C-alpha positions, 0 to 999 in steps of 0.5 A: 565527549563534547559538553552539553548545554541546555536549550529551550525549544518551542514547538513552533519552529520545529519541522517534521524531518523525514529521513530517507532509508535506502531500500530496494523495495520502493513500497517499504521505503515509502512506508518508512518515510510515512512512518517517520513523519508520523513519529515526528508528528507524535513527538511534536504533539507531545511537545505542544501538550507540554507547552500548553501545560506551562512546562518548558521543553528543555533538551540537551544540545551537543557542540558542533566542531566549527572546523568541520562545519566550515569545511563540510563538503571537503570533509564529506568527500574524504569520509566517502573516500575512506568508506569506499576505497579498498586501499587505506594506505593513502590516508594519513593519521590526520585525515583519519582523525578528521574522518572519525570526528565527522562520523562519531562527533559532528553528525550526532552533534549536528542533528541535536541543534535546535536551529538545524532541524531542516538539515537533519535529512541531508546530514543523515542521508549522507552518512546512511548512503556512505555506510550502506555503500561500504557495507554492501561492498565490504570495504576495509573501512566499513566496520570502522564507519559503522562503529563510529556512527553507532558510538556517536548516535546511541547516546542521542537515541537514549538521551534527552535530545530533541525528538527529531534527532532521537528518531533519526538516531533510532532509525539508524540503529534499527537498520544496522545489520550484517549484509545478506549471505547471498544475493536476495537474502535477508539482512541479519540485525545485530543483537545490540539493536533489540537491546537498545530499542527495547530499552527506549520503548519500555521507558514510558517517559519517552515521547510517543514519537520516540517510542514509536520509532523504537517499536518500528525497529523492534518489529524489523528485528523480529521480522528478520531474526529466526525464532531461535535467536538467543537475544529474542528468546531472552526478551520474548516473554516481556516483549509479548506482554508489552505487545498484548498490552498495547493491543488491548489498550485505548489511545492515551490522552493526547494521542490520536486514534489513528496514530494509536492504531498505527502503533497497534499494527506493529504489535500485531506484526510482532506477535504474529512473527513470534507466534508458534501457533494460532493462539492470537487468532481469536484476538485478531478476529475480535479486533477486525470485527469491532466496528469501533476500530479503524480500518488501519488496525482492523484490516491489518488484524484480519490479514494477520490471521493468515500469517499465523502458523497453524490454524485456529481450533475449529469452531472457535469463532462463528464464521458467518458472523465474522463474514457479516462484520467484514462485509460491513467494513467493505460496504462502509468503504464503498459507501465512503468512496461513493460519497467522496466521488459525489463531492468531487462531482459537485466541485468539478461539475460546473460546465465550461462556458464556451466562447462564441465562434469567430465571425470569419468561421461563418464564411468558410465553405461548408459541405453539402449535408446530403453528400455521402462520405465514401468509406475508407478502403477495407471498410465496406460490408454489411457487418460494418457500422455506418459512419453516423452510428460510429460517430454517435457511439464515440461521442461522449460527454462526461457531465461529472467532470465538465469536459467537452465532447471529444471524438476518438478517431482511433477508437472508431477505427478499431470498433469498426473492425471488430466484425472483420476479425481484426483486433478489438478496441483497447480499453481507454485509460481510466481517469486518475480518480478512478485508478486511486479509488480502485487501489484503495478498494482493492487493498481492502478487498485483498486484506479481507480475502487474506483473512478468509482464505489465506491468499489475497487473490481471486480464483476461478473455482472456489472449490479448488481452494485448499485453505491451510490458513485464515478463517476458512481453515477453521470453519466447520464442515457444515458452514463451508458451503455458505463460506464458499458462496460468500467468497463467490460473491466477493470474487464477483464484486472484485471482478466488477471493480477491476473492469477496465471498461469503466473508463468514465466516472459515471460508469465507475460510480454506477458499477460501485452502486451495483456492488453496494447492493451485493455488499448490503446483502452480504452484510445482512448474511443473505445469499447473493445470486451471482450476476450473469455475464452479459458481455460475451467474448468477441471470439468464442467457439459456439454462441454463448447466448444460444439457449441450446448451449445451456440445454441439459445433456440427454439421459443415458440410453436416449439418442442425442438430438440431431444437430440443426442444419448448418446455415449457409455462409455468405460468399463474402464472409467465406472468402474472408475466413478462407 
């Protein structure tokens, strides 16, 4: 083992290094990168606190082998060749020794260098890619590469090294697992992963970022391991106690509230996955209804209720009170979005200053304003809009964004053909700020719906919901009708939010304001009358606006009313339809 030396670090030159962990799911990859950034930020905060208190932060540093460092590109090529080839007979003992030193000594030593934190991503990214490729292909050298890396990185993960190095080493160890038995299956983590990571997390002297990385790895192990896993069963009691303690704790001194909530999310997930019943349901409800808890943990706890095995005892929580609190949380999110969009309106609402037209444009020939513009072929008929009307309808000015008036000729043509049986006008693309706002609010609505029904989606008929999980599964029979009425109102809010015709910021803000009125009523526990549909489909059997269509059915024994005489079909329309 190489010797170690002491190095004093100041927080100023340290950089947050994000390690990219290859995953098939882009969402998980993005979340992993964000989590790593948070871990390093937590560790940096601890370093700042230690420095502010007058204590110099000292970490060990491993010696880097100069021969490999000076010929890194060549050595990395040989390392990749060894890991991916299926015939190792061409590798001499000298080459093999260099490859082993690269994986087991150079990589761990390089990431501990205080002046090389900006290179950690490249160094770890290379060995991850090489090892993942070897394990996936099950090459002869895959096992050796994994053993060498684990032997070199474990001391870094457990030792007194800079947090960025420890976090990367921990995340590497957390990802060690056997490949899935079949395509599309889940990996099976090695048992030593849980043992190593729990040791790191249980040590309260470790920096917050290091413990957070270990906690994330523990959650991954629990998620991918069966409930009867021997290693998991051996630490289940102590792990459960640690997670409950984390869940019930307040942020310690120096830890941001959101960072603490982020760690508590892992505790909720671990407790959910280790549970055999809905014991923690009441605790999750309590967290989700606590107005002092940020959405980061409150919404996660609400959705976790649906993932608990079984259901909570009937009447254990007051369903209507829970729904009121969740409505308040959704309402607050809507109000925050309206406030954010209002600020955006002010910052971008300055009208564009137009330059005067060039003098030569006044000399161009102009058309007689009284001259009629001929209609294009196929655009005649009394059912068609006039050109002037189309122009007025298609000219829009978005005052909120200061954009100039713009005429969409293609949209005009499609609108003019709606009365002729041709395709309807496609919805315009929504601006980026509307898309981002919808995604944020949709996520909040989805988490709440998960907590209520066990399914984060809107259904056509509330009566068809067969709730086997979530809050609805434990709701007493006498409160089910009120719960279903609440769901109907929230479904209506969700549908309005995702209306694709809200293609300007003004329309979108107006729609949000209407939804806020509904949410305010729900937050007060009031029933909301479902908004009547005002936009009927273009093509539909019968007229949805005809009051006859809503008349009550005749009573038994009474003759049905005579149908009104059919209206005469104009000749030109008859020819078009037939």
